[in-house]
C-alpha positions as CSV (number, residue, x, y, z in Angstrom):
1,M,41.8,-80.3,-40.2
2,P,38.8,-78.1,-39.9
3,I,39.0,-75.1,-37.5
4,D,36.4,-75.1,-34.9
5,L,37.3,-72.1,-32.8
6,I,38.4,-68.6,-33.9
7,C,39.8,-66.4,-31.1
8,L,40.1,-62.7,-31.9
9,D,41.8,-59.9,-30.1
10,A,39.8,-56.7,-29.6
11,D,41.9,-53.5,-29.4
12,D,43.6,-52.6,-32.7
13,T,42.3,-55.9,-34.2
14,L,38.6,-55.1,-34.3
15,W,38.6,-51.4,-33.4
16,H,41.1,-48.6,-33.1
17,N,42.8,-48.2,-29.8
18,M,46.5,-47.1,-29.8
19,R,45.6,-43.9,-31.7
20,F,43.8,-42.7,-28.6
21,F,46.6,-43.7,-26.3
22,A,49.1,-41.9,-28.5
23,A,46.9,-38.7,-28.3
24,A,46.8,-39.2,-24.4
25,E,50.6,-39.6,-24.3
26,E,50.9,-36.4,-26.4
27,A,48.8,-34.4,-24.0
28,F,50.6,-35.8,-21.0
29,A,54.0,-34.9,-22.5
30,A,52.8,-31.3,-23.1
31,L,51.6,-31.1,-19.5
32,V,54.9,-32.1,-18.0
33,A,57.0,-30.2,-20.6
34,P,58.1,-27.6,-17.8
35,H,59.7,-30.5,-16.0
36,A,61.1,-32.8,-18.7
37,D,61.7,-32.7,-22.4
38,D,59.4,-34.7,-24.7
39,A,61.7,-37.7,-25.3
40,A,62.6,-38.0,-21.6
41,A,59.0,-37.7,-20.4
42,R,57.8,-40.3,-22.9
43,A,60.6,-42.7,-22.0
44,R,60.0,-42.4,-18.3
45,M,56.2,-42.9,-18.8
46,Q,56.8,-46.1,-20.8
47,A,59.2,-47.5,-18.3
48,I,56.7,-46.8,-15.5
49,E,53.9,-48.4,-17.5
50,V,55.7,-51.6,-17.9
51,R,56.8,-51.6,-14.4
52,N,53.2,-51.2,-13.2
53,L,51.7,-54.0,-15.3
54,K,52.1,-56.4,-12.6
55,R,50.2,-54.1,-10.2
56,Y,47.5,-52.5,-12.3
57,G,47.3,-54.7,-15.4
58,Y,46.6,-53.3,-18.8
59,G,44.2,-50.5,-20.0
60,A,43.2,-46.9,-19.6
61,K,42.9,-46.9,-15.9
62,S,46.4,-48.4,-15.5
63,F,47.7,-45.9,-18.0
64,T,46.2,-43.0,-15.9
65,L,47.8,-44.2,-12.7
66,S,51.1,-44.4,-14.6
67,M,50.7,-40.9,-15.8
68,I,50.2,-39.5,-12.3
69,E,53.2,-41.5,-11.0
70,T,55.4,-40.3,-13.9
71,A,54.4,-36.7,-13.3
72,L,55.2,-37.0,-9.6
73,E,58.7,-38.5,-10.4
74,L,59.4,-35.7,-12.9
75,A,57.9,-32.7,-11.1
76,G,58.1,-33.6,-7.5
77,D,56.6,-31.0,-5.2
78,A,56.1,-28.7,-8.1
79,L,53.3,-30.8,-9.4
80,A,50.1,-28.8,-8.8
81,A,46.7,-30.1,-7.9
82,A,45.5,-28.6,-11.2
83,D,48.1,-30.8,-13.1
84,V,46.7,-33.9,-11.4
85,A,43.2,-32.9,-12.3
86,R,44.3,-32.5,-15.9
87,I,45.9,-35.9,-15.9
88,L,42.6,-37.4,-14.6
89,D,40.8,-35.6,-17.4
90,I,43.1,-37.0,-20.0
91,G,42.4,-40.5,-18.5
92,R,38.6,-39.9,-18.7
93,T,38.9,-38.9,-22.3
94,L,40.8,-42.2,-22.9
95,L,38.0,-44.2,-21.2
96,D,35.3,-42.3,-23.1
97,H,36.7,-42.3,-26.6
98,P,34.4,-43.6,-29.3
99,V,34.6,-47.1,-30.6
100,E,35.8,-47.0,-34.3
101,L,35.8,-50.3,-36.0
102,L,38.6,-51.0,-38.4
103,D,37.6,-51.3,-42.1
104,G,35.6,-54.3,-43.0
105,V,35.5,-55.9,-39.5
106,G,31.8,-56.6,-39.5
107,D,31.7,-58.3,-42.8
108,T,34.8,-60.3,-41.9
109,L,33.3,-61.6,-38.7
110,E,30.1,-62.6,-40.5
111,A,32.1,-64.4,-43.1
112,L,34.1,-66.3,-40.4
113,A,30.9,-67.3,-38.7
114,R,29.4,-68.5,-41.9
115,Q,32.4,-70.8,-42.6
116,G,32.2,-74.4,-41.3
117,A,28.4,-74.6,-42.1
118,G,27.6,-72.2,-39.4
119,Q,29.2,-74.4,-36.7
120,R,32.3,-72.3,-36.3
121,R,32.5,-70.4,-33.0
122,L,34.1,-67.0,-32.6
123,V,35.4,-66.0,-29.2
124,L,36.8,-62.6,-28.2
125,V,40.0,-63.0,-26.2
126,T,41.2,-59.6,-25.0
127,K,43.1,-58.2,-22.1
128,G,42.5,-55.0,-20.1
129,D,40.1,-53.5,-17.7
130,L,36.9,-55.7,-17.5
131,L,34.4,-52.8,-17.4
132,H,36.1,-50.8,-20.2
133,Q,36.4,-53.8,-22.5
134,E,32.7,-54.7,-21.9
135,V,31.6,-51.2,-22.6
136,K,33.6,-51.1,-25.8
137,L,32.3,-54.4,-27.0
138,A,28.7,-53.2,-26.3
139,A,29.4,-50.0,-28.3
140,S,30.9,-51.9,-31.2
141,G,27.7,-53.7,-32.1
142,L,29.7,-56.9,-32.6
143,G,28.7,-58.8,-29.5
144,D,26.0,-61.0,-31.1
145,L,28.7,-62.4,-33.5
146,F,30.6,-64.0,-30.6
147,T,29.9,-67.3,-28.8
148,G,31.9,-66.1,-25.9
149,V,34.0,-63.3,-24.5
150,E,37.1,-63.9,-22.4
151,I,38.6,-60.7,-20.8
152,V,41.9,-61.7,-19.2
153,S,44.6,-60.0,-17.2
154,D,47.4,-61.2,-19.6
155,K,47.7,-63.7,-22.5
156,R,50.1,-66.6,-21.9
157,A,50.2,-70.1,-23.3
158,D,48.3,-71.4,-20.3
159,T,45.6,-68.7,-20.8
160,F,44.9,-70.2,-24.2
161,V,45.0,-73.7,-23.0
162,R,42.2,-72.8,-20.5
163,V,40.2,-71.1,-23.3
164,F,40.5,-74.0,-25.6
165,H,39.5,-76.4,-22.8
166,R,36.5,-74.2,-21.8
167,Y,35.1,-74.4,-25.3
168,G,36.0,-78.1,-25.8
169,C,38.3,-77.5,-28.7
170,A,41.6,-79.3,-29.5
171,P,44.4,-76.6,-29.8
172,D,45.3,-77.6,-33.4
173,R,41.6,-76.8,-34.4
174,A,41.8,-73.2,-33.0
175,V,43.1,-70.1,-34.4
176,M,44.1,-66.9,-32.6
177,A,44.3,-63.7,-34.6
178,G,45.5,-60.3,-33.3
179,D,47.9,-57.3,-33.7
180,S,50.3,-58.4,-30.9
181,M,53.1,-60.8,-31.6
182,R,53.9,-61.0,-28.0
183,S,50.4,-61.5,-26.6
184,D,48.3,-62.9,-29.4
185,V,50.5,-65.0,-31.7
186,L,53.4,-66.5,-29.6
187,P,51.4,-67.8,-26.6
188,A,48.7,-69.3,-29.0
189,L,51.4,-71.1,-30.9
190,A,52.9,-72.3,-27.7
191,A,49.6,-73.7,-26.7
192,G,49.3,-75.7,-29.9
193,A,47.0,-73.4,-31.9
194,W,47.4,-71.5,-35.1
195,G,48.4,-67.8,-35.0
196,A,47.7,-65.0,-37.3
197,Y,49.5,-61.7,-36.9
198,I,47.8,-58.6,-38.2
199,P,50.1,-55.7,-37.5
200,Q,48.7,-52.2,-37.0
201,P,50.6,-48.8,-37.1
202,G,51.6,-47.3,-33.8
203,A,51.7,-50.5,-31.8
204,W,53.1,-50.4,-28.2
205,S,56.8,-51.4,-28.3
206,H,56.1,-53.7,-25.2
207,E,53.9,-55.9,-27.5
208,A,56.7,-56.4,-30.0
209,A,58.6,-59.7,-30.4
210,D,60.4,-61.6,-33.1
211,A,58.2,-63.3,-35.7
212,P,58.3,-67.2,-35.6
213,T,59.5,-67.3,-39.2
214,G,59.0,-70.7,-40.7
215,H,56.6,-71.9,-38.0
216,P,54.0,-74.1,-39.8
217,R,51.0,-72.7,-37.9
218,F,52.0,-69.1,-38.2
219,R,50.9,-66.5,-40.9
220,Q,51.3,-62.7,-41.1
221,L,48.2,-61.1,-42.8
222,A,47.9,-57.6,-44.2
223,R,44.4,-57.1,-42.8
224,L,41.8,-59.0,-40.8
225,G,39.8,-59.5,-44.0
226,D,42.4,-62.0,-45.2
227,L,41.7,-64.3,-42.3
228,P,38.8,-66.3,-43.8
229,D,40.9,-67.3,-46.8
230,W,43.8,-68.4,-44.6
231,I,41.5,-70.5,-42.4
232,A,40.0,-72.0,-45.6
233,T,43.5,-73.3,-46.5
234,I,43.9,-74.8,-42.9
235,D,40.5,-76.5,-43.3
236,S,41.8,-78.1,-46.6
237,I,44.8,-79.7,-44.9
238,A,44.2,-83.5,-44.6
């Protein structure tokens, strides 16, 4: 059962992401400290983020709008124009952060591309702001390793069904690998593909979900570098 298509998440699978969001949240909590304690500010911010996903989607721009909304709820009329300007500055810093690849990513992608006599296709499947994700991919230097790039508003089973169809691949000959159980693994499994979970520290709680323990097409890996060996075992299945 050779694997023809390898789908890979981007943020916190190929390059660091949540560490920059954590720094932005830290700066925001300090900014609104006169109006709410740290725990209350962070809890309110996270609740508003989740509430706004259906309006703004994922990414730094959505995060910035949620920071402004949270600050208004916490401070009311006491929120100064300078505070809003500072929030916008935090958001710009988040948009402009450097792209820092996780260890061994380039070598791993090249190894994956070499598997299958060079016929194996790599496709980036990531959610978030279109422009920001395109900028990060360009800055990563990894773009030439991918056959295609799919930047989506969310990842559901039907999202992966469409991706597999677009690349002419049967679901059971596709793998999705990423750091989110909720967005990368479970919907890919539901679409009939294989799913590799590669957890990273500091993950957003919204992306957490119970692992499908015992699922025959699921594997948790310690690092992305373990993916080629796991795919080789799938290839060997008669």
